[in-house]
N, C-alpha and C positions, 0 to 999 in steps of 0.2 A: 368271600362271604364265602360258607359252603355252598359242595352240589345237592344236595338235597333242599335248600334255600334258596340256591338259583333258578331249577326246574319250578319249582311251586310258585315264587314270586316274581318270576318275571320269564319263564319262561311259556308257561303255559299259559297264566292270562295274556301274553299281547299274540298267541294263535290262535287261543281261541273262539273267538269272535269270527276271526277269517277259513276256519277248520272247518266251519259248519255239521258240528258234529261226528266230520270224519277221521279217521288218523290221521295222526301227524309227522312225521320222522327226522329225528332225532337223530343225525352222527357225529357219531362219538372217534377219539381217535385211542381208545383201548387203554387209556392209563388203567392200573386197577382199580386207583381212585374211583371209577366211574357206577362200573361196573359194584353195585350196593345192593344189600335185599329191599332195603327201604325208598334207594333208587327206582329201580327194576319194578318195586310192587305200586309205585306211583304212577311210575308207565303204565305198567299195564291196565288201574282202574279209570285212565282216563287215553285209552285210545291213544299213543303217543308209540309210537311203535323205534325202536333206539336200534342204534343198527354200529358195531363196531370196526373202521378201519386195520389193515393188513396191518402189522408189524411193519416199522421200521416206513409209515410211506405218508405220516401227512409232510411233509416237506413237499410231493409228491400231490397229497389230494386238498388241504385245506388254501382257503384260500386264501388265509392268514399267514399261513408258513412262506404263502411261494409271491405275494405279491404283495403283503406289509410288512413282516418282517423278517426277511434276506436282504432289503432291502433298508428297514432298521437298525441292520447288525452293521451291513457294508459302510452308517452315516455317523453309525457307535464307534466303529476302531477308528475314521479320519477323524472324532474330532480324537475319543483317550491320547490319536498319536501323537494328539499336540505336545500333551504333557508325557505320554508312554518313551517318546524320540530323546527325552534331552536324562534317561537315562534310571529316570525314577518307576522304581518296581514296583509299589504299591501303591493308588488312589482313594482318597476323601471322598467320602461320603457326599460332600459339597461338588466336588470335581465332579462324584461323574453327573447326579442331577443333576449339572446345567450342560453335561454334555449331551443327555437325552435334554433336555429343554431345546435343546439346540437342534437335535437329527430329527426328534418325531413329526413337529412339522414338514419336514419333507421326506416324510414317510409314509407316514395318514396324505397323501393326498387322492381328490379323487378316483387319480390318474392309474392310482398302483393299488387301490382296491378296485376299479374294474377291471383290472387287469390280470390281480386273480383271482376272479371267478372266471377270466377267456382264458386264462393259463392250464386251467384247474378242467377246464373242458364242463364245469357246472353254464355256462350262461357262456354265448352259443351252446347249447347241447351239443356234446362229442364227445362218446367215451370214447373215443380211441387216444387222445391225449393225454391219460395214465397213461397207456395201456405200452403206447410209443416211449414215454421218457423213461418207467421203467427198465425196457428192453434195450436200451440204448447204454453199453456197456464199453467204456476207454482199453484197448489191449494197450497192458505197461510193454513198453519198446526194452527190445534185450538188449541188455548193458552186459554180456558177458566176451570178453572177445573169441576172436575166431582163433582155429589158428597156425595160420596166414601171418594176423595182428603177429598174435603172438614170440613169429621165425622171427617178425619185423623188429618187432621194439629188441629179441635180443641179437641181433644182427647190429642193433644202427649204437644198438650200450655198446658198440666196441668199439667206438670209433669218437673222440671226444668230438661234438660239436661246433663252430664257432659262436667266442660267450657273443656277441652283436644280433646272433642267428634267436636263442633263444630265452634274449627277449621277449614280454609279451604286450603288440603295440599299443593295450587299452591300458589305460596309467597302473589302474585299478587291480590291476589281476600282476602287477610285479614283483618280483618274491624280493627284500633286498641285495639277498644272497648274491642272486644269478647277477641285482647291478652294480653288486660289487666288483666285483667279475668283472661286468664291463666294462666298468668308469677305468677302470686299471689296466682295460687294456685298450683304451682310448687315449689315456694317459702318454701310455707308450707306445702309440702313435703314431700322438704328435710328439713330443722328444724324439723318436726315432722320424719325421718327417711323412711320412706315411698318414695318404690323408687316395684310400681309395676308398670304393661303391661302402662294401660292408660301413664302413665305418662314417659316413658323411650318409647314410641309412637311419643309423641311430642318435645320430646329433639332435633331429627334427624330435626322438623320443622320451634323449632326452630334455629335450627342453618341453615337452606336455606334461611329460612325470614333473616333472620341478615346479608346473603353471601345478596341477592335479594339488599337490604336497604344501603352495600357497593358498587354493582352493580349499581341501578339508581343516586349513587351520583355521583360515577364515569362520566356518560352519564351526568348524569345536568353539571359539570363541564366542557365536550366535549362541550355540544352545548352552553355555554358561554361563550365558548373560538370564538368560530366559527360563533355566532351571534355575537361580539364581534370587528369580521375579515369583514361580512357581511360589517355593518354598518361603520368601516372604511373606508370600499371602495366605503360606501357611499356619504361618505365626499371627495374621495378626486374625483369622478365623477359631485360632487356640485361646482366646485372651479376648475377655472384656463379659460384654454381656452374655454372650454363649454359653461362655462356664458355668452362669449365676442361672438358667435355665435349663442345661442341658440333666435331661431327666423333671422335667418339673410340666405339671397340668393342670395344678392348681394355682397362676403366679402374682393372685388380688391378694398376701400376706402383708405384714409391715415387715416381719425379715427378707422377703425376697424382694419390696422397694426401694428398704436399705439399700440392701447389695448393688444393684442397678442405681442407685443413685452414683451409689461410690465410684463405677464403673463406668460410672461417664462425665464424673470429673475427673478421674483419671485419665480419662482419653480427652477434658477438653483440656487437662495440666500438662496432656502429650502436645497436642498440637501450637500447645501457644510456648511451648519450648522449640519447636523448630521453626516456629515465624520468630522467635526475639535467635536465633541462633541464626537464622538467614537474614536476618538484617542490622545485624550483628558483624558477620562477613560483608556485609556490602556498603554497612557505614566504616570500614575498616579499608577495605580496596576504595572507598570516595578518600579518604582520611590521606594515604597512603599516597592518591597522585592531586591531593592539594597541598603536599610537604615537596613529591617531586615538582611542581610550576611553583612555589615559593623558594625551593633552589635554585629554578630558573634562571628567574624575574630578582635573586638577587647581586645572581653573579653578570650582569645584564646591567643592573645597576654598577657594580664593580669595574665593567669593562669601561661601561659608558663615561664614569668619575677620570678612568685611568684618557681618555682619549681628550677629556675637557685640559684634565692638566698639561700633557703635550702639549697642549693647542698655544694655552697661557704662556709655555713657558717658549 
């Protein structure tokens, strides 16, 4: 809905009776689309005082931005991450809509809406809320190395470190090249019968790294299966009635009716084919079991006949 139409049909009628002929205040975020001659003229005629917030301050001053939209972004990121984490860069419209359907009830809760007015200092009134938040600025840490640190780095580079000592204890931070050198030293020490303290300390690190790699393999397999499932759902959505109805608004025509019937017929045929394949597989498995049972019974009959012949002799 255009801004002018919104203030004419929504804001002005909804606040007219409550204002009782007095001036009303409309606070906007300062976007250029709000400041038009027609919009401002309508406000003047109807005693509506229009206030613009300072630039880049809506995330401090607007209750929706603070209490609702911010949690909505968080919940949407969590839902979309279930798709993006598997290496799928683009998100389809129906997937985005489904994520929004799940995230919206969590964000648009009464608690979040009320907290938005409280955090912006509107209710209860607290003029210092926003001012304090806008004045709090975090200082970035100084990451430049000092002269003493640089000297220590130069001095330490002259001495070759122990290959076990430079292997990080955190598995995800281990460099394969460093690990390879440490493994070679470990093999050499084992062959030489050396089991000193650095060697003993490296063995648990190596075991932890092995478990980490196994876990990563399991996660990768799970992600691959989940990715295949998502892509399979996309292929299903890209076919059938959705394609027929794409871009159509009037669907009660003979042409679309015939196309829908053809799609539904193809879908039923596809399901019937899958069902027949499953039944055939089950029937083959059952037949194989019966064949094995017949062979066993035949062998038992032959054995029994041989025993009877021996006893009669």
